[in-house]
All heavy atoms as an XYZ file, in Angstrom:
810
protein
N       0.823     -1.190      0.001
C       0.004     -0.002      0.001
C       0.873      1.257      0.003
O       0.579      2.192     -0.724
C      -0.924     -0.050      1.238
C      -1.832      1.102      1.328
S      -3.168      0.857      0.177
C      -4.346      1.930      0.827
N       1.925      1.244      0.831
C       2.817      2.391      0.892
C       3.560      2.562     -0.433
O       3.733      3.683     -0.910
C       3.813      2.235      2.073
C       4.860      3.325      2.055
C       3.079      2.203      3.383
N       3.945      1.438     -1.035
C       4.629      1.518     -2.349
C       3.721      2.104     -3.402
O       4.156      2.901     -4.242
C       5.102      0.137     -2.776
C       6.295     -0.344     -2.048
C       6.784     -1.615     -2.643
N       7.731     -2.255     -1.741
C       8.311     -3.389     -1.959
N       8.040     -4.060     -3.057
N       9.145     -3.888     -1.108
N       2.476      1.696     -3.396
C       1.514      2.224     -4.374
C       1.336      3.724     -4.190
O       1.312      4.478     -5.166
C       0.182      1.507     -4.246
N       1.220      4.171     -2.949
C       1.078      5.599     -2.680
C       2.323      6.360     -3.105
O       2.233      7.449     -3.706
C       0.799      5.836     -1.202
N       3.493      5.791     -2.863
C       4.744      6.438     -3.275
C       4.847      6.517     -4.793
O       5.293      7.522     -5.342
C       5.940      5.682     -2.688
N       4.410      5.460     -5.481
C       4.436      5.467     -6.942
C       3.506      6.517     -7.497
O       3.852      7.271     -8.417
C       4.048      4.086     -7.475
C       3.960      3.929     -8.981
C       5.319      4.234     -9.624
C       3.499      2.558     -9.370
N       2.322      6.614     -6.939
C       1.362      7.620     -7.396
C       1.891      9.019     -7.167
O       1.803      9.884     -8.039
C      -0.006      7.410     -6.708
C      -0.634      6.124     -7.224
C      -0.924      8.594     -6.941
C      -1.891      5.695     -6.486
N       2.467      9.258     -6.006
C       3.037     10.574     -5.731
C       4.185     10.903     -6.672
O       4.317     12.031     -7.140
C       3.511     10.660     -4.272
C       2.412     10.807     -3.237
C       2.987     10.743     -1.833
C       1.659     12.115     -3.446
N       5.008      9.922     -6.985
C       6.122     10.190     -7.902
C       5.630     10.487     -9.307
O       6.185     11.314    -10.022
C       7.127      9.032     -7.907
O       6.556      7.882     -8.517
N       4.558      9.806     -9.727
C       3.986     10.080    -11.042
C       3.357     11.466    -11.099
O       3.478     12.170    -12.102
C       2.947      9.025    -11.412
C       3.496      7.632    -11.720
C       2.333      6.643    -11.886
C       4.372      7.658    -12.948
N       2.702     11.867    -10.037
C       2.065     13.171    -10.000
C       3.082     14.312     -9.936
O       2.816     15.412    -10.417
C       1.093     13.272     -8.813
C      -0.137     12.392     -8.916
C      -0.950     12.482     -7.628
C      -0.989     12.767    -10.108
N       4.215     14.052     -9.351
C       5.213     15.101     -9.226
C       6.229     15.101    -10.357
O       7.067     15.991    -10.439
C       5.966     14.977     -7.889
O       6.681     13.761     -7.850
N       6.149     14.122    -11.244
C       7.083     14.046    -12.365
C       6.809     15.192    -13.338
O       5.657     15.557    -13.580
C       6.952     12.708    -13.092
N       7.848     15.772    -13.920
C       7.640     16.845    -14.891
C       6.947     16.303    -16.141
O       7.208     15.198    -16.569
C       9.041     17.346    -15.203
C       9.943     16.222    -14.813
C       9.250     15.465    -13.734
N       6.051     17.110    -16.660
C       5.338     16.707    -17.862
C       6.161     17.133    -19.068
O       6.567     18.297    -19.177
C       3.946     17.386    -17.905
C       3.139     16.892    -16.721
C       3.239     17.086    -19.216
C       1.802     17.583    -16.554
N       6.451     16.208    -19.947
C       7.253     16.507    -21.134
C       6.435     17.251    -22.155
O       5.224     17.200    -22.178
N       7.128     17.954    -23.005
C       6.441     18.675    -24.066
C       6.088     17.715    -25.181
O       6.779     16.723    -25.410
C       7.317     19.813    -24.624
O       8.535     19.253    -25.109
C       7.614     20.851    -23.585
N       5.024     18.011    -25.857
C       4.610     17.203    -26.995
C       5.063     17.911    -28.271
O       4.770     19.072    -28.480
C       3.088     17.018    -26.990
C       2.604     16.128    -28.100
C       1.094     15.935    -28.085
O       0.421     16.534    -27.238
O       0.615     15.193    -28.948
N       5.761     17.155    -29.097
C       6.250     17.697    -30.351
C       5.673     16.849    -31.473
O       5.702     15.619    -31.412
C       7.784     17.694    -30.389
C       8.315     18.622    -29.282
C       8.294     18.122    -31.758
C       9.790     18.639    -29.138
N       5.126     17.519    -32.496
C       4.552     16.789    -33.632
C       5.375     17.090    -34.877
O       5.947     18.182    -35.039
C       3.079     17.154    -33.877
C       2.228     16.700    -32.696
C       2.881     18.612    -34.155
N       5.419     16.113    -35.747
C       6.157     16.230    -37.013
C       5.200     16.672    -38.093
O       4.169     16.040    -38.324
C       6.774     14.872    -37.351
C       7.583     14.893    -38.631
O       7.955     15.997    -39.087
O       7.834     13.807    -39.180
N       5.552     17.757    -38.777
C       4.726     18.259    -39.869
C       5.229     17.790    -41.232
O       4.682     18.167    -42.251
C       4.695     19.799    -39.850
C       4.147     20.433    -38.595
C       4.196     21.939    -38.697
C       2.734     19.969    -38.317
N       6.276     16.990    -41.229
C       6.885     16.566    -42.487
C       7.925     17.574    -42.913
O       8.085     18.639    -42.291
N       8.667     17.256    -43.940
C       9.726     18.148    -44.434
C      10.691     18.558    -43.327
O      11.149     19.696    -43.272
C       9.147     19.401    -45.103
C       8.291     19.050    -46.279
O       8.522     18.057    -46.982
N       7.257     19.837    -46.522
N      10.946     17.645    -42.401
C      11.871     17.886    -41.280
C      11.434     19.064    -40.405
O      12.265     19.746    -39.832
C      13.287     18.126    -41.800
O      13.719     17.005    -42.525
N      10.138     19.304    -40.317
C       9.613     20.375    -39.481
C       8.892     19.786    -38.291
O       7.976     18.989    -38.444
C       8.627     21.246    -40.289
O       9.282     21.742    -41.452
C       8.123     22.411    -39.458
N       9.341     20.192    -37.098
C       8.701     19.737    -35.867
C       8.167     20.952    -35.122
O       8.779     22.021    -35.123
C       9.702     18.975    -35.012
N       7.013     20.791    -34.483
C       6.383     21.894    -33.760
C       6.121     21.446    -32.315
O       5.562     20.373    -32.089
C       5.059     22.322    -34.428
C       4.332     23.361    -33.606
C       5.318     22.827    -35.832
N       6.506     22.301    -31.393
C       6.257     22.079    -29.972
C       4.850     22.574    -29.667
O       4.525     23.734    -29.865
C       7.299     22.855    -29.154
C       7.119     22.705    -27.655
O       6.163     22.052    -27.222
O       7.950     23.269    -26.926
N       4.010     21.683    -29.172
C       2.609     22.027    -28.940
C       2.364     22.763    -27.623
O       1.229     23.105    -27.312
C       1.743     20.771    -28.972
C       1.639     20.091    -30.327
C       0.722     18.876    -30.236
C       1.166     21.054    -31.397
N       3.416     23.055    -26.868
C       3.215     23.744    -25.592
C       2.665     25.159    -25.794
O       2.067     25.723    -24.881
C       4.518     23.791    -24.783
O       5.498     24.558    -25.460
N       2.826     25.728    -26.971
C       2.318     27.070    -27.261
C       0.882     27.041    -27.788
O       0.297     28.075    -28.097
C       3.206     27.738    -28.306
C       4.647     27.834    -27.912
C       5.493     28.569    -28.959
N       5.133     28.321    -30.344
C       5.761     27.474    -31.167
N       6.750     26.743    -30.716
N       5.390     27.356    -32.415
N       0.322     25.841    -27.936
C      -0.986     25.686    -28.573
C      -2.040     25.231    -27.571
O      -1.734     24.538    -26.600
C      -0.898     24.642    -29.692
C      -0.130     25.092    -30.887
C       1.243     25.055    -30.908
C      -0.790     25.560    -32.025
C       1.977     25.476    -32.010
C      -0.084     25.978    -33.133
C       1.301     25.932    -33.133
N      -3.271     25.597    -27.844
C      -4.424     25.058    -27.137
C      -4.930     23.913    -28.007
O      -5.411     24.150    -29.127
C      -5.497     26.128    -26.971
C      -6.783     25.584    -26.365
O      -6.724     24.586    -25.628
O      -7.850     26.179    -26.641
N      -4.766     22.671    -27.544
C      -5.134     21.499    -28.342
C      -6.407     20.853    -27.811
O      -6.610     20.778    -26.590
C      -4.018     20.466    -28.329
S      -2.530     21.034    -29.176
N      -7.241     20.426    -28.740
C      -8.492     19.765    -28.393
C      -8.626     18.489    -29.231
O      -8.510     18.536    -30.450
C      -9.689     20.668    -28.636
C      -9.627     21.919    -27.787
C     -10.674     22.912    -28.204
N     -10.429     24.155    -27.530
C     -11.208     24.648    -26.581
N     -12.291     24.006    -26.220
N     -10.928     25.791    -26.020
N      -8.875     17.381    -28.539
C      -9.165     16.135    -29.229
C     -10.604     16.207    -29.734
O     -11.499     16.676    -29.018
C      -9.004     14.940    -28.296
C      -7.539     14.731    -27.917
O      -6.658     15.018    -28.735
O      -7.297     14.284    -26.797
N     -10.821     15.762    -30.957
C     -12.134     15.862    -31.591
C     -12.726     14.459    -31.722
O     -12.093     13.564    -32.265
C     -12.013     16.500    -33.003
C     -11.285     17.848    -32.929
C     -13.385     16.616    -33.669
C     -11.959     18.901    -32.078
N     -13.956     14.307    -31.224
C     -14.602     12.999    -31.342
C     -15.908     13.062    -32.119
O     -16.618     12.087    -32.232
C     -14.830     12.389    -29.949
C     -15.671     13.274    -29.057
O     -16.327     14.195    -29.519
N     -15.640     13.000    -27.768
N     -16.204     14.205    -32.700
C     -17.469     14.351    -33.442
C     -17.258     14.384    -34.951
O     -18.185     14.641    -35.712
C     -18.209     15.607    -32.997
C     -17.513     16.903    -33.327
C     -18.344     18.100    -32.860
N     -17.769     19.357    -33.253
C     -18.043     19.988    -34.394
N     -18.891     19.463    -35.231
N     -17.484     21.146    -34.664
N     -16.045     14.132    -35.384
C     -15.718     14.165    -36.807
C     -15.069     12.850    -37.232
O     -14.280     12.282    -36.473
C     -14.757     15.333    -37.093
O     -14.336     15.303    -38.440
N     -15.402     12.405    -38.426
C     -14.755     11.202    -38.957
C     -13.435     11.557    -39.654
O     -12.650     10.668    -39.953
C     -15.667     10.465    -39.941
O     -16.031     11.363    -40.989
C     -16.917      9.955    -39.249
N     -13.212     12.822    -39.907
C     -12.011     13.276    -40.605
C     -11.003     13.892    -39.646
O      -9.842     13.521    -39.621
C     -12.373     14.330    -41.684
C     -13.400     13.784    -42.669
C     -11.149     14.855    -42.393
C     -12.899     12.683    -43.557
N     -11.446     14.846    -38.861
C     -10.582     15.610    -37.961
C     -10.451     14.881    -36.626
O     -11.457     14.558    -35.997
C     -11.132     17.033    -37.750
C     -10.282     17.805    -36.767
C     -11.234     17.760    -39.077
N      -9.214     14.635    -36.221
C      -8.961     13.946    -34.951
C      -8.571     14.892    -33.835
O      -8.865     14.648    -32.674
C      -7.840     12.913    -35.142
C      -8.207     11.851    -36.147
C      -7.007     11.094    -36.627
O      -5.890     11.632    -36.694
N      -7.220      9.848    -36.961
N      -7.856     15.947    -34.188
C      -7.368     16.879    -33.175
C      -7.147     18.234    -33.816
O      -6.740     18.326    -34.962
C      -6.052     16.347    -32.608
C      -5.554     17.077    -31.398
C      -4.348     16.360    -30.836
N      -4.015     16.834    -29.512
C      -2.805     16.754    -28.994
N      -1.835     16.167    -29.661
N      -2.566     17.223    -27.799
N      -7.384     19.291    -33.032
C      -7.163     20.657    -33.493
C      -6.331     21.380    -32.439
O      -6.647     21.357    -31.261
C      -8.515     21.399    -33.693
C      -8.283     22.845    -34.054
C      -9.347     20.707    -34.765
N      -5.249     22.005    -32.895
C      -4.370     22.793    -32.003
C      -4.273     24.197    -32.580
O      -3.990     24.374    -33.776
C      -2.981     22.157    -31.914
S      -2.978     20.491    -31.219
N      -4.478     25.195    -31.730
C      -4.484     26.583    -32.199
C      -3.689     27.482    -31.273
O      -3.780     27.364    -30.044
C      -5.935     27.091    -32.291
C      -6.046     28.496    -32.814
C      -5.695     28.811    -34.114
C      -6.511     29.530    -32.013
C      -5.798     30.092    -34.614
C      -6.638     30.819    -32.484
C      -6.269     31.098    -33.794
O      -6.370     32.371    -34.276
N      -2.912     28.366    -31.856
C      -2.197     29.391    -31.111
C      -2.732     30.735    -31.576
O      -2.434     31.179    -32.706
C      -0.697     29.309    -31.375
O      -0.038     30.443    -30.815
N      -3.515     31.375    -30.734
C      -4.125     32.662    -31.082
C      -3.050     33.733    -31.280
O      -3.133     34.548    -32.183
C      -5.117     33.103    -30.020
N      -2.025     33.725    -30.434
C      -0.972     34.727    -30.527
C      -0.190     34.643    -31.829
O       0.211     35.660    -32.396
N       0.001     33.432    -32.307
C       0.734     33.233    -33.575
C      -0.190     33.069    -34.766
O       0.269     32.993    -35.893
C       1.608     31.977    -33.453
C       2.666     32.088    -32.374
C       3.439     30.788    -32.212
O       3.509     29.988    -33.175
O       3.984     30.577    -31.127
N      -1.500     33.000    -34.519
C      -2.507     32.752    -35.547
C      -2.140     31.515    -36.377
O      -2.202     31.502    -37.601
C      -2.699     33.965    -36.449
C      -3.331     35.139    -35.746
C      -3.702     36.259    -36.695
O      -3.112     36.433    -37.751
N      -4.706     37.007    -36.304
N      -1.753     30.458    -35.655
C      -1.345     29.221    -36.292
C      -2.275     28.089    -35.889
O      -2.609     27.946    -34.717
C       0.107     28.858    -35.884
O       0.951     29.945    -36.267
C       0.574     27.605    -36.556
N      -2.685     27.306    -36.860
C      -3.603     26.202    -36.652
C      -2.977     24.912    -37.132
O      -2.411     24.863    -38.233
C      -4.902     26.474    -37.421
C      -5.994     25.405    -37.361
C      -6.607     25.340    -35.971
C      -7.062     25.703    -38.409
N      -3.062     23.874    -36.318
C      -2.632     22.537    -36.703
C      -3.850     21.635    -36.609
O      -4.568     21.653    -35.611
C      -1.547     22.014    -35.765
C      -0.278     22.849    -35.683
C       0.634     22.313    -34.593
C       0.445     22.848    -37.007
N      -4.092     20.858    -37.664
C      -5.247     19.974    -37.675
C      -4.747     18.553    -37.968
O      -4.094     18.333    -38.991
C      -6.269     20.398    -38.758
C      -7.475     19.465    -38.751
C      -6.707     21.839    -38.546
N      -5.052     17.624    -37.058
C      -4.669     16.235    -37.269
C      -5.770     15.544    -38.064
O      -6.924     15.512    -37.649
C      -4.455     15.526    -35.938
N      -5.384     15.046    -39.225
C      -6.312     14.334    -40.101
C      -5.689     12.998    -40.445
O      -4.597     12.934    -41.026
C      -6.561     15.139    -41.394
C      -7.445     14.360    -42.363
C      -7.167     16.488    -41.085
N      -6.351     11.946    -40.014
C      -5.886     10.584    -40.282
C      -4.428     10.375    -39.917
O      -3.649      9.804    -40.689
C      -6.158     10.219    -41.728
C      -7.642     10.193    -42.050
C      -7.930      9.679    -43.433
N      -9.366      9.667    -43.655
C      -9.977     10.388    -44.556
N      -9.294     11.154    -45.359
N     -11.278     10.327    -44.674
N      -4.044     10.872    -38.764
C      -2.712     10.604    -38.234
C      -1.617     11.579    -38.605
O      -0.513     11.471    -38.092
N      -1.873     12.521    -39.497
C      -0.840     13.504    -39.826
C      -1.397     14.907    -39.661
O      -2.591     15.148    -39.837
C      -0.315     13.306    -41.252
O      -1.352     13.521    -42.184
N      -0.508     15.807    -39.293
C      -0.909     17.189    -39.016
C      -0.791     18.054    -40.253
O       0.179     17.959    -41.011
C      -0.042     17.798    -37.902
C      -0.482     17.383    -36.521
C      -0.009     16.216    -35.962
C      -1.368     18.161    -35.788
C      -0.404     15.824    -34.684
C      -1.776     17.787    -34.522
C      -1.291     16.613    -33.978
O      -1.690     16.230    -32.716
N      -1.802     18.902    -40.450
C      -1.792     19.901    -41.506
C      -1.607     21.248    -40.815
O      -2.179     21.508    -39.756
C      -3.101     19.851    -42.286
C      -3.279     18.531    -42.969
C      -4.665     18.360    -43.564
O      -5.526     19.240    -43.491
N      -4.910     17.209    -44.172
N      -0.816     22.105    -41.415
C      -0.343     23.345    -40.813
C      -0.938     24.527    -41.581
O      -0.793     24.612    -42.802
C       1.184     23.354    -40.907
C       1.852     24.429    -40.153
N       3.134     24.841    -40.470
C       1.487     25.188    -39.111
C       3.510     25.768    -39.635
N       2.517     26.008    -38.806
N      -1.596     25.430    -40.878
C      -2.185     26.623    -41.499
C      -1.741     27.855    -40.728
O      -1.767     27.864    -39.494
C      -3.703     26.535    -41.507
C      -4.218     25.304    -42.241
C      -4.566     24.164    -41.547
C      -4.311     25.301    -43.621
C      -5.019     23.026    -42.214
C      -4.762     24.177    -44.296
C      -5.096     23.046    -43.586
O      -5.543     21.931    -44.249
N      -1.347     28.895    -41.429
C      -0.865     30.125    -40.815
C      -1.782     31.288    -41.161
O      -2.504     31.252    -42.153
C       0.565     30.427    -41.298
S       1.764     29.175    -40.783
N      -1.738     32.335    -40.326
C      -2.571     33.504    -40.548
C      -4.050     33.228    -40.315
O      -4.911     33.885    -40.901
N      -4.341     32.263    -39.445
C      -5.727     31.897    -39.173
C      -6.232     32.751    -38.009
O      -5.738     32.625    -36.886
C      -5.828     30.384    -38.821
C      -7.272     30.022    -38.489
C      -5.289     29.535    -39.950
N      -7.176     33.601    -38.312
C      -7.731     34.460    -37.269
C      -8.602     33.663    -36.299
O      -9.098     32.584    -36.629
C      -8.529     35.570    -37.917
C      -7.642     36.460    -38.800
C      -8.409     37.521    -39.462
N      -9.086     38.335    -38.446
C      -9.822     39.389    -38.711
N      -9.986     39.778    -39.963
N     -10.403     40.062    -37.767
N      -8.782     34.187    -35.118
C      -9.574     33.527    -34.092
C     -10.986     33.244    -34.581
O     -11.557     32.193    -34.282
C      -9.594     34.383    -32.814
O      -8.259     34.604    -32.386
C     -10.367     33.702    -31.704
N     -11.552     34.126    -35.370
C     -12.906     33.942    -35.891
C     -12.986     32.702    -36.767
O     -13.971     31.964    -36.749
C     -13.361     35.173    -36.688
C     -13.519     36.416    -35.846
C     -12.211     37.189    -35.627
O     -11.157     36.821    -36.201
O     -12.240     38.146    -34.844
N     -11.946     32.456    -37.563
C     -11.909     31.287    -38.435
C     -11.775     30.008    -37.613
O     -12.450     29.009    -37.868
C     -10.763     31.400    -39.461
O     -10.906     32.622    -40.177
C     -10.754     30.224    -40.424
N     -10.914     30.041    -36.591
C     -10.770     28.904    -35.698
C     -12.104     28.609    -35.003
O     -12.537     27.442    -34.944
C      -9.678     29.184    -34.662
C      -9.705     28.248    -33.480
C      -9.274     26.937    -33.601
C     -10.167     28.686    -32.241
C      -9.314     26.068    -32.518
C     -10.202     27.826    -31.150
C      -9.784     26.524    -31.303
O      -9.824     25.669    -30.231
N     -12.767     29.645    -34.488
C     -14.046     29.457    -33.814
C     -15.081     28.856    -34.767
O     -15.870     27.977    -34.390
C     -14.566     30.785    -33.261
C     -13.750     31.295    -32.079
O     -13.054     30.486    -31.434
O     -13.814     32.513    -31.816
N     -15.078     29.311    -36.014
C     -16.013     28.785    -37.018
C     -15.752     27.298    -37.277
O     -16.689     26.522    -37.440
C     -15.917     29.596    -38.302
N     -14.480     26.912    -37.326
C     -14.137     25.491    -37.503
C     -14.681     24.682    -36.330
O     -15.276     23.614    -36.510
C     -12.626     25.309    -37.588
C     -12.109     23.875    -37.495
C     -12.570     23.032    -38.679
C     -10.582     23.843    -37.382
N     -14.497     25.179    -35.127
C     -14.878     24.418    -33.941
C     -16.387     24.252    -33.791
O     -16.847     23.287    -33.183
C     -14.285     25.078    -32.688
C     -12.758     25.070    -32.665
S     -12.008     23.453    -32.910
C     -12.405     22.656    -31.365
N     -17.189     25.149    -34.358
C     -18.638     25.018    -34.258
C     -19.296     24.585    -35.561
O     -20.508     24.460    -35.631
C     -19.302     26.342    -33.752
C     -19.095     27.473    -34.751
C     -18.798     26.691    -32.368
C     -19.929     28.701    -34.470
N     -18.491     24.332    -36.576
C     -19.038     23.937    -37.876
C     -19.835     22.631    -37.757
O     -19.404     21.720    -37.051
C     -17.907     23.763    -38.893
N     -20.973     22.540    -38.431
C     -21.723     21.296    -38.419
C     -20.902     20.111    -38.921
O     -21.032     19.006    -38.419
C     -22.908     21.569    -39.350
C     -23.022     23.046    -39.422
C     -21.627     23.578    -39.212
N     -20.045     20.352    -39.901
C     -19.135     19.343    -40.407
C     -17.730     19.924    -40.446
O     -17.434     20.786    -41.279
C     -19.532     18.869    -41.805
O     -18.506     18.051    -42.338
N     -16.874     19.460    -39.552
C     -15.503     19.984    -39.518
C     -14.750     19.590    -40.785
O     -13.915     20.367    -41.279
C     -14.774     19.475    -38.278
C     -15.378     19.999    -36.991
S     -14.543     19.356    -35.541
C     -13.358     20.687    -35.288
N     -15.031     18.412    -41.337
C     -14.379     17.980    -42.559
C     -14.720     18.867    -43.740
O     -13.848     19.234    -44.532
N     -15.985     19.232    -43.869
C     -16.412     20.110    -44.955
C     -15.772     21.486    -44.778
O     -15.243     22.075    -45.732
C     -17.960     20.223    -45.012
C     -18.392     21.321    -45.962
C     -18.553     18.885    -45.439
N     -15.768     22.012    -43.570
C     -15.156     23.302    -43.312
C     -13.669     23.263    -43.648
O     -13.132     24.149    -44.314
C     -15.333     23.691    -41.841
C     -14.864     25.091    -41.520
C     -15.727     26.159    -41.582
C     -13.536     25.322    -41.198
C     -15.294     27.451    -41.312
C     -13.091     26.621    -40.915
C     -13.966     27.682    -40.979
N     -12.996     22.205    -43.222
C     -11.587     22.047    -43.510
C     -11.313     22.054    -45.006
O     -10.424     22.767    -45.478
C     -11.082     20.734    -42.891
C      -9.627     20.390    -43.086
C      -8.740     21.348    -42.318
C      -9.346     18.959    -42.642
N     -12.097     21.294    -45.760
C     -11.909     21.229    -47.203
C     -12.276     22.514    -47.928
O     -11.535     22.960    -48.810
C     -12.714     20.066    -47.801
C     -12.076     18.733    -47.498
O     -10.860     18.584    -47.507
N     -12.906     17.746    -47.203
N     -13.360     23.132    -47.553
C     -13.854     24.303    -48.270
C     -13.169     25.595    -47.881
O     -13.047     26.497    -48.700
C     -15.350     24.446    -48.098
C     -16.122     23.376    -48.810
C     -17.584     23.666    -48.820
N     -18.288     22.616    -49.547
C     -19.571     22.380    -49.425
N     -20.309     23.112    -48.617
N     -20.127     21.415    -50.112
N     -12.768     25.713    -46.634
C     -12.199     26.986    -46.182
C     -10.688     26.920    -46.048
O      -9.971     27.735    -46.624
C     -12.846     27.425    -44.847
C     -12.214     28.688    -44.326
C     -14.337     27.614    -45.018
N     -10.200     25.963    -45.295
C      -8.768     25.952    -45.000
C      -7.904     25.351    -46.088
O      -6.900     25.926    -46.481
C      -8.528     25.224    -43.664
C      -9.135     25.925    -42.452
C      -9.043     25.033    -41.234
C      -8.453     27.252    -42.207
N      -8.258     24.175    -46.604
C      -7.417     23.522    -47.595
C      -7.329     24.297    -48.895
O      -6.254     24.472    -49.447
C      -7.904     22.104    -47.858
C      -7.507     21.135    -46.789
C      -7.864     19.731    -47.183
N      -7.432     18.797    -46.151
C      -7.916     17.595    -45.997
N      -8.842     17.140    -46.843
N      -7.472     16.815    -45.044
N      -8.453     24.743    -49.384
C      -8.456     25.452    -50.659
C      -7.654     26.748    -50.552
O      -6.829     27.058    -51.392
C      -9.899     25.740    -51.132
C     -10.561     24.426    -51.514
C      -9.930     26.738    -52.266
C     -12.051     24.527    -51.808
N      -7.867     27.483    -49.481
C      -7.168     28.753    -49.298
C      -5.778     28.542    -48.724
O      -4.971     29.466    -48.715
C      -7.967     29.674    -48.394
N      -5.468     27.351    -48.248
C      -4.192     27.116    -47.604
C      -3.104     26.592    -48.499
O      -1.923     26.761    -48.210
N      -3.454     25.957    -49.593
C      -2.450     25.307    -50.439
C      -1.347     26.281    -50.853
O      -0.186     26.072    -50.549
C      -3.125     24.692    -51.669
N      -1.708     27.324    -51.521
C      -0.711     28.331    -51.930
C      -1.226     29.735    -51.654
O      -0.683     30.693    -52.171
C      -0.399     28.195    -53.414
C       0.336     26.932    -53.715
O       1.239     26.585    -52.940
O       0.017     26.260    -54.719
N      -2.246     29.836    -50.868
C      -2.892     31.123    -50.718
C      -2.933     31.639    -49.284
O      -1.950     31.632    -48.563
N      -4.102     32.046    -48.915
C      -4.372     32.781    -47.698
C      -3.783     32.152    -46.420
O      -3.220     32.842    -45.592
C      -5.866     32.930    -47.556
C      -6.302     33.629    -46.339
C      -7.812     33.566    -46.258
N      -8.312     34.804    -45.765
C      -9.582     35.103    -45.723
N     -10.463     34.274    -46.220
N      -9.971     36.234    -45.232
N      -3.904     30.843    -46.253
C      -3.459     30.194    -45.016
C      -2.167     29.409    -45.197
O      -1.794     28.625    -44.329
C      -4.567     29.288    -44.457
C      -5.837     30.050    -44.158
C      -7.014     29.732    -44.814
C      -5.840     31.064    -43.211
C      -8.188     30.446    -44.537
C      -6.990     31.774    -42.939
C      -8.160     31.460    -43.603
O      -9.315     32.142    -43.334
N      -1.497     29.614    -46.309
C      -0.215     28.906    -46.540
C       0.843     29.436    -45.560
O       0.898     30.628    -45.270
C       0.241     29.136    -47.982
N       1.619     28.512    -45.038
C       2.707     28.875    -44.124
C       3.972     29.069    -44.958
O       4.431     28.142    -45.609
C       2.905     27.800    -43.073
S       1.478     27.572    -42.007
N       4.465     30.248    -44.939
C       5.657     30.565    -45.725
C       6.857     30.676    -44.804
O       6.762     31.202    -43.691
C       5.464     31.879    -46.466
C       4.383     31.772    -47.537
C       4.007     33.143    -48.078
N       3.082     33.090    -49.170
C       1.788     32.799    -49.071
N       1.272     32.497    -47.908
N       0.995     32.805    -50.117
N       7.969     30.186    -45.259
C       9.209     30.332    -44.504
C      10.089     31.310    -45.252
O      10.217     31.251    -46.470
C       9.929     28.982    -44.352
O      10.157     28.428    -45.639
C       9.117     28.022    -43.509
N      10.670     32.208    -44.497
C      11.551     33.198    -45.157
C      12.729     33.495    -44.284
O      12.821     33.173    -43.169
C      10.780     34.457    -45.463
O      10.075     34.939    -44.353
């Protein structure tokens, strides 16, 4: 009993590691700056992570993350309340994100 209590206390006091996701192209992102939410109401979208300060959105779709930049809070909010997150993702973010409005550029 004492060992179990000691184990539980050690687990609770252990530092929590940061979560880093791979975006492909040798790009890794630390999710500690993001507000992440697991999604269970969509067959397409599994997780959504958003950083309002950076206006950056990460969307997990079928095990890989898609990266969108310049995403205003209003657009993120619309995604989160959309009747179909998959339709919103395809119609708003993907089309405008490929080479346009939400494309993440490195310079």
